[in-house]
VOZATOR-150588 format. One record per atom (N, C-alpha, C): residue in one letter; x, y, z. Coordinates in pm, whole numbers, plus 50000, padded with zeros to 5 digits. Layout:
N
aXYZ;...
//
This chain:
463
x667011007358659;x667751001558779;x669190996858700;x670450999658740;x671780998458712;x671840977758791;x672020974158608;x672200960358656;x673240956858765;x674110963758780;x675360956858896;x674250957059028;x673110962559082;x672660967359181;x671630952059232;x671500947059132;x670710934959180;x671390923759225;x672330923459291;x672980912959370;x673930922759423;x674050931059509;x674010942459592;x674020941659746;x675640941059841;x675640943159942;x675760954860006;x674860959060098;x674790971960184;x675140967860277;x675980978160343;x676320976160508;x675930990160572;x675260985260698;x674280994260765;x674621000060870;x675140989160995;x675880996761081;x676110979861145;x677450983461264;x677870972261324;x677390957761277;x676780952061316;x676730933761258;x675140934761166;x674800947061109;x673360947560957;x673880952860857;x674010939760748;x673960949960617;x672640940260545;x672660944360468;x671410937560365;x671990931560256;x671240923660112;x671740920560030;x670570917559945;x670570925159798;x669180929659736;x669370927259565;x669220913959559;x668830915759407;x667070920959311;x667220916359223;x665920918859162;x664740918259234;x664490906659297;x663090906859354;x663230905959532;x664310902259550;x664270900359753;x665290907959790;x665120911459908;x666230920559966;x666350908360090;x667290910460176;x667580899260270;x668460908160387;x667820913260466;x668400924660598;x668810914660675;x670430915660775;x670950905660887;x671120913060962;x670300907061131;x671470913661245;x670690931861231;x669610935861220;x669270948661240;x669240956061381;x670510961661455;x671060972261530;x671460982761527;x670640994461525;x670801002861438;x670941019061515;x670291016261660;x670041027361732;x669891022361858;x670411035861965;x669901024862109;x670941023762170;x671131023362343;x672171015862402;x671311002862416;x672110987762407;x671900977662489;x673070973362567;x672390958662634;x673070949362741;x673540957262828;x672120964462880;x671350964763015;x672700978563027;x672650994262949;x672801004662916;x675001002362935;x674510994162824;x676410987662824;x677150995562752;x676300993762627;x677030992162488;x676391005562422;x676931016662323;x676521020462237;x677381019362121;x676741019561983;x676921020061861;x678081034461867;x679461030461775;x680031038861735;x679671051661654;x678811048761553;x677941054561490;x676841055461479;x676231069561533;x674641071661579;x674241075561457;x674401077961343;x673991079161256;x672941076661164;x672371063861224;x671721055661160;x670391052861198;x669261050061188;x668161048861296;x667441037961226;x666091033561317;x665521027261275;x664601029761179;x663711040761175;x663421046661061;x663451047460934;x665151050360950;x665471057860824;x665681038460740;x665771028960815;x666071016860742;x664711011460710;x663551016160787;x662771007960733;x662451011060639;x662371027260633;x661981037260493;x662731030160408;x664251026860401;x665141022360304;x664351007660206;x664001002760344;x663450986860248;x662410993160220;x661340998160262;x660391003060199;x660571002760044;x661541017360053;x661971020959877;x662101008759794;x662740996959857;x663110989159779;x662060980759669;x660860980259777;x660190973159738;x660200958259642;x660550952059730;x660550940659681;x660870924959803;x660650916659751;x659880907959891;x661120908459974;x660720912160126;x661790917260219;x661910904560309;x663040898760395;x662980886560443;x664020893060567;x664080893060690;x665590895660771;x665580882960830;x666700878960867;x666920872060948;x668560873561082;x667790868061199;x668800869161365;x669700858961348;x670640863961353;x671740850561410;x671440847061546;x671320855461660;x670960854861766;x670360867661858;x670100860161982;x668990869362074;x669630877462104;x671350882562090;x671700894062194;x671270907562138;x670860915862198;x670110929762140;x671040937362058;x671980934762031;x673050941861933;x672730932761802;x671880925461798;x671590911761644;x669810913061657;x669480911361793;x668120909661807;x667500922361813;x667050936761779;x667020944561833;x665190948561857;x664540948262013;x663350946461994;x662460963761942;x663280974361969;x662820982861922;x662440984261774;x663650979261714;x663770977861534;x662280971261547;x662250958261603;x660560949061539;x659730957461579;x659610965561657;x658530971961700;x658150979861610;x659280993061593;x658911000961481;x658730994661359;x659150983261287;x658960975861194;x657490972061158;x657220969361309;x655410966761251;x654540976361290;x654880987061275;x653810996061300;x654181006261139;x655661007061137;x655931010861008;x656301008460866;x656370994860862;x656620988660688;x655120987760676;x655130994060521;x653760989560418;x653380976060377;x654340967960367;x654040953560287;x654860941860423;x654620928760381;x655040921560420;x656580915860482;x656820913160599;x658220909960591;x658160895660679;x659030883560630;x659460872360653;x660540869160751;x660690869160872;x661560865760960;x661870851160951;x663340848760934;x664150838260943;x665010834061107;x664650826461159;x665350822361316;x665810807461318;x667120803761386;x667150789361394;x666500782761503;x666240772761424;x665200762061531;x665800756361663;x664640763261803;x665210764461945;x664350757162004;x664870748062137;x663940744262205;x662910750762275;x662880757862306;x662130774562352;x660700787462271;x661660782862167;x660930792162065;x660770806662111;x660920809262180;x661070819962216;x661160834962143;x662250832362071;x662130844861936;x660740840461839;x661020830861794;x660130829461700;x658750829561785;x658410824661863;x656770828761945;x656360848661950;x657430853361976;x657720863561974;x657270870461840;x658290868761768;x657770874361678;x656190871161578;x656210858361575;x654870856861512;x653640863361665;x654000865661756;x653070872061811;x653060885861798;x654000894561765;x653750903061680;x653590906561528;x653000894461476;x652040895061360;x652700891061245;x654150886961256;x655180883661136;x654920865561107;x655490864660993;x655730853760954;x656730849060990;x657240835261031;x658130829961059;x658710817860981;x659700820660933;x660360804460880;x661320795661007;x661380790861071;x662560784061184;x663350779261042;x664360778761084;x665450775360936;x666340761060981;x666520748360961;x666460738760998;x668330735160981;x669130733061072;x670650732861087;x670610725760886;x671810735960856;x672570731160740;x671410731460611;x670010737560635;x669050730160576;x668340747260380;x669310746960316;x669270758560253;x667670760860243;x667200774060271;x665820781960254;x665650791560098;x665080788460039;x665440796659905;x664530807559917;x664830817459887;x664220835259934;x663780834259742;x664070830859662;x663580829159548;x664770825059444;x664300824059325;x665330816259229;x667080820359226;x667360830459312;x668740831559296;x669230835259435;x668360835959534;x668750835559662;x668320827159778;x669710824659812;x669040813259929;x670230814460062;x669370811460169;x669880808360283;x670420798460370;x671080793560436;x671600781260482;x672130783660644;x671460779760737;x671810786760865;x672340777660988;x673470771061025;x673880766561092;x673880770961296;x673220764661364;x673640764761488;x674600768861509;x675330774461628;x676540774261666;x676590774661824;x677390773561934;x677900773962065;x676200785762113;x675900779762261;x675570788362306;x674140797462248;x673810792562161;x672840797862108;x672790810861997;x674380810661916;x674490814261825;x674310808961731;x674540816261565;x674350809261457;x675320818861327;x675740809261279;x676510813461090;x675410805161029;x675600817260893;x675210810860804;x675470820160660;x675460808660574;x675880811060395;x675010818160341;x674990828660304;x673970837660217;x674410831760047;x673930827159978;x673810821559812;x673310832659738;x673760841259671;x672670849359596;x673700853959420;x672680846259344;x673460853359179;x674450846359192;x674550833759240;x675950825059218;x677230830459318;x677320842159406;x677920845259486;x677630839859602;x678910839159662;x678540831559858;x679210837560001;x678190841960064;x678330851160153;x678270845560299;x679690843960345;x679450835660516;x679640845060615;x678320843560676;x678710857360763;x678690846660923;x680050848060924;x680010845261080;x680180850061233;x679690867061207;x679600871761326;x679830872461470;x679520865761557;x679860868161681;x679630852161665;x679830841261601;x680670824761633;x682030822661657;x682300817961777;x683720819461859;x684490806261737;x685560809861673;x685850799061644;x687670805561648;x687550792461726;x689030799761827;x690450788861787;x689940777361697;x691070769261632;x690820764461511;x692150761261455;x691860757261326;x690700745561312;x690560735061380;x689810726061396;x688300730961382;x688050739461449;x687040743761417;x686260750461348;x687670759861289;x686940760861099;x686980752961034;x687990746161033;x687590730460907;x686250730260954;x685710727161102;x684830725861079;x683030729461010;x683070739961021;x682350753360980;x683010753460814;x684290750660764;x684460747960613;x683620735460563;x683920727760619;x682760711860596;x681620713260580;x680920722460674;x679790720860706;x678980728360573;x680080737960438;x679380748260406;x679840740760263;x680710733660231;x681250731260144;x680540721959990;x679170716260062;x678560710359930;x677210722959941;x677800734559979;x676650745559890;x677430754759847;x678850758059833;x679650761759796;x680960760059772;x681500765659633;x683020759359635;x684260770659651;x683680784759667;x684340792859726;x683650804159774;x684320809359903;x683400820759991;x684510833759913;x683500837059897;x683240856359783;x683570864659903;x682660868059999;x682890875760130;x682460868260211;x683430870860349;x683340865360442;x683550879260542;x682550877460654;x682160888160711;x682590879660874;x683120887360985;x683590881461134;x683700897161183;x683510889861336;x683700899361414;x685270900261469;x686090914961531;x687180914061505;x687420923261684;x686530922961735;x686740929461853;x686140923461966;x686890922262125;x686460919762179;x684850923362261;x684430913162348;x682650919562330;x682420910662452;x683240907962550;x682540907962693;x683850914662777;x683320911262924;x684150917663036;x685410910463011;x687000917363025;x688110913763006;x688800919663109;x689000912863252;x689850919063355;x689090932863377;x689700934963537;x689300943763636;x690020959063523;x690160969563562;x690670983463566;x692110982663531;x692930975763621;x694040975863654;x694830963263541;x693720956863505;x694280942263434;x694690941563283;x694880952563227;x695100960763092;x695780948363024;x696690942363056;x697220926363035;x696040918462943;x695600914663015;x694350911262956;x693300910362850;x693500928562864;x692570931862712;x693370928962613;x694540935962640;x695870932462508;x695510922962466;x696060911562578;x695670896862495;x694500891162416;x693440898662502;x692340891762435;x692240899762279;x692310911062250;x692800916162113;x693350914562031;x694490904362080;x696090900861976;x694640887461997;x693960879062038;x693390864362018;x692410868061905;x691960879361874;x690530884461804;x691890880061635;x692670891061659;x693310889961534;x693810878161500;x694100868461620;x694520853761558;x693640841761472;x691980845861550;x690970843761555;x690630846961353;x690740856361327;x690920857961175;x691950854261087;x692670854161138;x694140848461035;x693540833761036;x693420824961160;x692640811861094;x691470811961004;x690630819461019;x689570819260949;x689790820360810;x690720833860805;x691550836860637;x691620821360570;x692960811860642;x693620806160626;x692240793060612;x691410794360653;x690200782160635;x689510787260495;x688830795860499;x687940794660420;x688320804360284;x689650812060285;x690330817360167;x689140826660081;x688730834660160;x687970844160125;x688410852059985;x687410856059909;x688360869459802;x688290881959841;x687220881360007;x686930895260039;x686520894060153;x687240898260293;x686800894460418;x686610907360496;x685290914660551;x685020923660594;x684710927060751;x685650930660834;x685400926260948;x684420940561001;x683680928261089;x682050940461114;x681700936661234;x680610940761311;x680140936961460;x681190938761594;x681810949661574;x682480954761680;x682360967561658;x681810976561592;x681720989261587;x680650997261728;x681680992461872;x680910995661922;x681870998462048;x681321009862134;x682131013062296;x681211006762401;x682221005062507;x682321008362616;x681681016562683;x680311018862673;x679851033862702;x678931038262832;x679291026662997;x679311031863113;x680181035663195;x679761046563280;x681121045363358;x681551034463457;x680671022563458;x681081012363558;x682141001563386;x681931004163295;x682640996163205;x683891004163092;x683481017363072;x684661026863001;x685751021162987;x686531020863097;x687861015363096;x688291001363024;x686800996962932;x687140983262869;x687610988162744;x687840998062715;x687721006462540;x689471009062520;x690031003262646;x691371009962617;x692670998762480;x692080986562543;x692870982262418;x692080973362332;x690670980362299;x690030971662180;x690820975762030;x690520963061984;x691170962061824;x690030976561784;x690930986261680;x690360994761616;x690420994061452;x689790996161348;x690090993461255;x691560995861182;x691771008061243;x693291017361185;x694560999461197;x694260996961360;x695640986561428;x694640972461313;x693430968961294;x693330957161240;x693740957161053;x694210971761036;x694580973460836;x695760968860868;x696770976460973;x698070980260955;x698780960660968;x698050954361083;x698260940861104;x697940934060978;x697030936260922;x696920926860807;x698070928760684;x698660939460693;x699180944460605;x700670939860688;x701220941960784;x702390939260849;x702820925260837;x701620916260908;x701840899560913;x701190896260772;x701090903060644;x701080895160528;x699920884660606;x699010890060640;x698100873560673;x697250871860585;x696980887560535;x695660882260401;x696010899560330;x695700901560200;x695370911560153;x693850914860047;x693000904660132;x691390907960105;x690880917260220;x691420918060293;x691080925160427;x690400938560377;x689010943460392;x688530951960355;x687270958560456;x687200974760518;x686330977860571;x685150984360511;x684180983060586;x682530995960515;x682041002860638;x682041015060593;x681481020260681;x679611023160602;x678901030460728;x677501029360664;x677141033560518;x676451024860480;x676151032060277;x677291023660169;x677961018360226;x679041014760175;x678651004260114;x678651000159968;x678150986259897;x679330976559859;x678880965559831;x679770955259728;x679040951259642;x679120950159554;x678790943359423;x678520930459405;x678220918159467;x678880906859422;x679240904959279;x680290896059271;x680430890959156;x681130902259032;x681130915059096;x681840924659057;x682910926959091;x682620936459199;x683570939559299;x684780928759322;x686120933959380;x687000926959424;x687590934359514;x688720924959604;x689550934859710;x689810947659668;x690760945859555;x691190961159462;x690420970559416;x689130966759376;x688100980159369;x687970982859506;x687750978459567;x687150980059722;x688410986159794;x689750986159717;x690580991559823;x690421008859896;x690201017859799;x689761031159844;x688451033259940;x687331028159893;x686561025360004;x686491019760123;x687511010960186;x688181009660294;x689121015960344;x689771025960271;x690851033060357;x689911045360362;x688891050960334;x688031058760408;x686921050660512;x686411042460496;x686171035560587;x686931038560729;x688011033760703;x688851031260808;x689061043960839;x689241054260795;x689281069660848;x688071076060949;x687351073160856;x685361069460905;x685381063961101;x685911054061160;x685571047261249;x686631055861342;x687891060261232;x689361061861356;x688761076561393;x687671085261279;x687301098161344;x686361100461466;x685501087661418;x684641084861583;x685431082761691;x686311074061681;x687161064461779;x688171081461832;x688421089561763;x689151100261803;x688321106861953;x686941107361976;x685881118462001;x685501110062147;x686351111362274;x685451105162387;x684081102862394;x683591089362367;x682221085062393;x681611090862518;x680431092862445;x679431100062561;x678491087962637;x679131087062822;x678211077462890;x677101084362910;x676491067462919;x675131067562942;x675051067063101;x673461076963126;x673301078663241;x673031063263353;x673331065263482;x673691054463576;x672421055363597;x671091043263640;x670381038463742;x670371044663834;x668801047763888;x668651049264049;x669101041264163;x669851042864199;x670201026864309;x669041017964346;x668851005064363;x667840997364421;x668261000764610;x666780997564649;x666800992564784;x667540977964811;x668070976864914;x668270966365000;x667480959564978;x666070954665043;x664900950165004;x665060946164878;x665280952864740;x664910952864622;x666630945964591;x666990944064608;x668370934864596;x668020922764654;x667700918964784;x667210907164840;x666110902664755;x665210906464725;x664050900064673;x664230891564521;x664830902064470;x665310899264333;x665770885964339;x667300881764385;x668100871464433;x666940860564467;x666370862064578;x665040849664628;x664660847664514;x663580855564450;x662820849964330;x663670840064266;x664690848964225;x665400837964113;x665870824864195;x666270826364289;x666420813164326;x665790804664337;x664450807164389;x663430802064417;x662510794564247;x662840803264177;x662040800464027;x663340787263949;x664720793363979;x665760775663938;x665780766463987;x665370768064093;x665150754864203;x664010746364140;x663000756764154;x661400748764043;x661610744363927;x662570750763851;x662660753763697;x663500736663670;x664010734563749;x665480722863767;x665370710663828;x663660714763951;x663590706763991;x664730702964179;x664630713664197;x665880712764271;x667230707564260;x667780705464133;x668990703864083;x670070711664126;x669600727364141;x671020739264150;x671600735564316;x669850730564372;x670570727264590;x671400718464560;x671530705764473;x672190694664492;x673570696964428;x673660709164306;x674690705464245;x675560717564384;x675020723364446;x675910733264533;x676020724664642;x675620711664702;x675530707264765;x676690698264770;x677170691864663;x678260679964636;x679420692764600;x678930707464543;x680580714364529;x680920715664393;x679740714464301;x679710716864192;x679060733664171;x678330741764261;x678250756764213;x678510759164388;x679050771564416;x679090774264524;x678530789964557;x678170790664680;x676880802164713;x678100812464644;x677400825764590;x678060832864520;x678190848564645;x679350857864662;x679030862664765;x679210879664687;x678470889464703;x678440899664610;x678650912964642;x679180923764640;x679850932764687;x678680944764575;x678020953764694;x676760960264630;x677550973364661;x678730986364617;x679100993064676;x678231007564694;x677251005564595;x676481022064611;x675201020964674;x675161011064737;x674111009064868;x675531003365017;x675971001265031;x677000996865108;x676460983265156;x676250971365093;x676050966665098;x676750951165056;x676590935565111;x677260925365081;x676240918165120;x676120906265000;x675080893665008;x676060888964983;x675280874065002;x676060861264974;x674320851464920;x674420844964828;x673310843164772;x673540824064775;x672770819564824;x673220804464819;x672020796564741;x672090786764639;x670500778364641;x669970770964745;x671060770464836;x670310758664972;x669400770565053;x670640778765069;x670240788965207;x669430803565187;x668870802065065;x668690822465000;x669840831165063;x669340842565059;x670470853565085;x670670855965181;x671810862865195;x671690867065362;x672850880265384;x672630886865459;x673290896865464;x674720899865524;x676160899965465;x677680895265513;x677740911565588;x679010908765697;x679720923965701;x680170930465579;x680290941965566;x680410950265472;x682170946965455;x682910940965531;x684100940265478;x684730925065446;x683080917465451;x683790903765392;x684160904465262;x685140895765182;x685480891165063;x685080892064948;x684550892764876;x683670890664730;x683930885564642;x683250879464554;x683830873864456;x683180881164322;x682100890764382;x682090898964253;x681240914964305;x681810924064218;x681230940664263;x680350939964139;x679460948164212;x678300959764095;x677460966964189;x677090972764095;x675690982964141;x674650976564164;x673620986764236;x672310979564284;x671630973664144;x671430983264094;x670650983563958;x671100968063871;x672440968363852;x672850957963763;x672930944263817;x673150943164005;x672120930264094;x670900927964022;x670170937164090;x668600931864025;x668460928763858;x668970935163808;x669010933063629;x669640916363670;x670730916063755;x671400906263689;x669970892663759;x669480887563844;x668830879463872;x667220881963846;x666690892663808;x665770896163734;x665210890263606;x666140888063537;x666330885863341;x667020870763316;x666060863963256;x666410853863169;x668120855863084;x668440869563044;x669330867863022;x670610879163092;x670030879063226;x670960882363338;x672390882163353;x672850868363375;x674320865863379;x674820871063231;x674380860963158;x674530865162992;x675070879062914;x673860888862964;x673580904762956;x675550909363036;x674720905863180;x676060911663270;x677380909163201;x678030897563140;x679000893763085;x679580898663021;x678330902962894;x678780911362785;x679450927662804;x677950930062900;x678350949162958;x679590946563050;x680320938563053;x681260942663159;x680580950363295;x679710953763361;x679130967063456;x679990957163613;x680730949763622;x681370942063727;x682310945663743;x683050941563869;x684940942263902;x684480923663965;x685710917063967;x686460900964007;x686710904164138;x686830894264258;x687410899364357;x688920890164358;x688680878264270;x690290870164254;x690010860864128;x691020855164078;x691690849363956;x690370838563904;x689500833664024;x688700822364038;x687170826264014;x686990840764069;x686290844764064;x685060847363950;x685570849863845;x684800846563729;x683990834863676;x684550820463700;x684250812363695;x683310807363808;x683400809963883;x682230811164016;x680950816763985;x681380827663905;x680120836563869;x679360832763810;x680130823563733;x679770816463550;x678930801563608;x679960795063700;x679030781663760;x677880787863867;x677710791963905;x677060798263953;x675140800563908;x675360805463771;x674530813363675;x673870800363590;x674810788063617;x674440773163511;x672670773563502;x672490773463648;x671020771463612;x670050783663521;x670180794463544;x669910805563457;x670160805263293;x671280800563269;x671800798063093;x671080784163080;x670610772863137;x670160761763116;x668310764363089;x668370775663157;x666330782563191;x666280786663020;x667700799662936;x666880806862866;x667580800362733;x667800787662751;x668160774862639;x667070766862616;x666110767362718;x664800757462727;x664400745962804;x665840744562893;x666060733662936;x665290735563072;x664700719763155;x664020725963273;x662660720163250;x661770715063347;x660790713063315;x659610709663212;x659960719063133;x659110717662997;x659990705762909;x661390708862899;x661740692562802;x662830684662901;x661990678162989;x662860667163063;x663250659063018;x663640650462922;x664230642962814;x665430651562768;x665330660762751;x666470669762671;x667130674262814;x666980677862901;x667430683762990;x668720672463068;x667800660563051;x668910653963131;x669770646863009;x669290644962921;x670560642662794;x671970652162796;x671400663662788;x672300675562820;x673090673462947;x672770673963061;x673350672263218;x674030656763164;x673500648563114;x674720639663160;x675760638463045;x675420644862925;x676530647862823;x677520657762873;x677100670262976;x678150676963021;x679020669263119;x678230661863222;x678770654763252;x680120647663243;x679720638063121;x680440630063048;x681840635862998;x681410654562942;x682730655762901;x683320657962998;x682940662963147;x683750671163226;x684530656163260;x683910646663325;x684770634863348;x685950634463228;x685390633063077;x686240632062975;x687420639463001;x687380651163007;x688630662763026;x689640658463165;x688890659163262;x689770651563398;x690400638463338;x689870629963326;x690750615863266;x691770621563202;x691570629463090;x692450633162994;x693690638863069;x693430648163131;x694570656063234;x695000648163291;x694590640463367;x695520628663478;x696050626063357;x696170614463253;x696530611963135;x697970616463099;x697880631363100;x698790641863048;x699670641363195;x698880645163323;x700070640763419;x700900630063424;x700260617363415;x700820605563425;x702170601763327;x701990607863198;x702540606963108;x703910614663116;x703620623263215;x705110633763241;x705730626363325;
//
């Protein structure tokens, strides 16, 4: 075996890569085939597969670990896990952050895998040369520091570090674990709904903001090599394909890095590309990076194949999904959604469903009512998307990411998000199962809201 391969980072696809030394292989965030986010996203490169990745891991014949950063399906692929259970000949140990609901951990254990629940900021030794340290981030996400053979890989993935102050907090969290980040891996494209079809300026701004984030991260962490990843996807349904119009591309990002002089360390990877940790440099990877940019641009030059639409739901199915959700949310939070609506912190949601010519209003207090078809709506979406939205714990989160909806006015997205706050609380484990944690969370949110209002009042008075 080539000694260089003892500490090798191999890119697989999208947010998936693995690091292997002589004894151990650590795989991160395997999603390598199939559509995700309720038929909303597809991989740009369809040349990878679950079977091939599992065969590759098996051929390495090393102690195998898999880390999942969060529960989004482009990082936590249930089809991959099911295929792994059936087809991997050896033992695999899963790694996931500690959570209140333990849903992911229980799912993995229920499928026969050993699981290590990673405590925040506490290194987990995988062998004498490799360790991973996991740090929870906002909304169930997490970032990690992988240390292997004296080199350090900081995987930010989807964590939204939007200010220098947030970057400094992350830098402080890893300061005692490494002196210098060798490889920084970070998302480079917008990854949720950004405007209706005619609001291209919002997507332009979102794409530019992603570049600003990368600049902040490079300034904070001063990595030897920066690898943009976790954005090699297309919005691939007729409902959302317009979202691709101003997405960042590898070529745009490479040109931006050169022209802005933001960094000389930016290097792209394509499937099967490798970095020999401790050996390769930004300079030695320049040719491979140029080839990777060309690879992704070739794929982007071909219009993406649109995913098929689901058959429409009936009006009765639409109303039943909304009503079942309303009852479950009120039961889990002991009527809190009704109280929040009563005091005006949540407003009833009006949804236009054009494929079945139906408009409904959903209220935690009054249930689901049908409105005249010309009623102004907060949100417009197809009937299958509406049923999915109400029937799944990740309904709002997935729908916001897949962008298969339209908003009615400038305040509609906030009303949409606020209406589904009870759903978001439930998927994070809050509710009747953890009453004290729920009360602490709600009081903390209330105090933060009051603090923001007081600060705004002080700014107005100062003027």
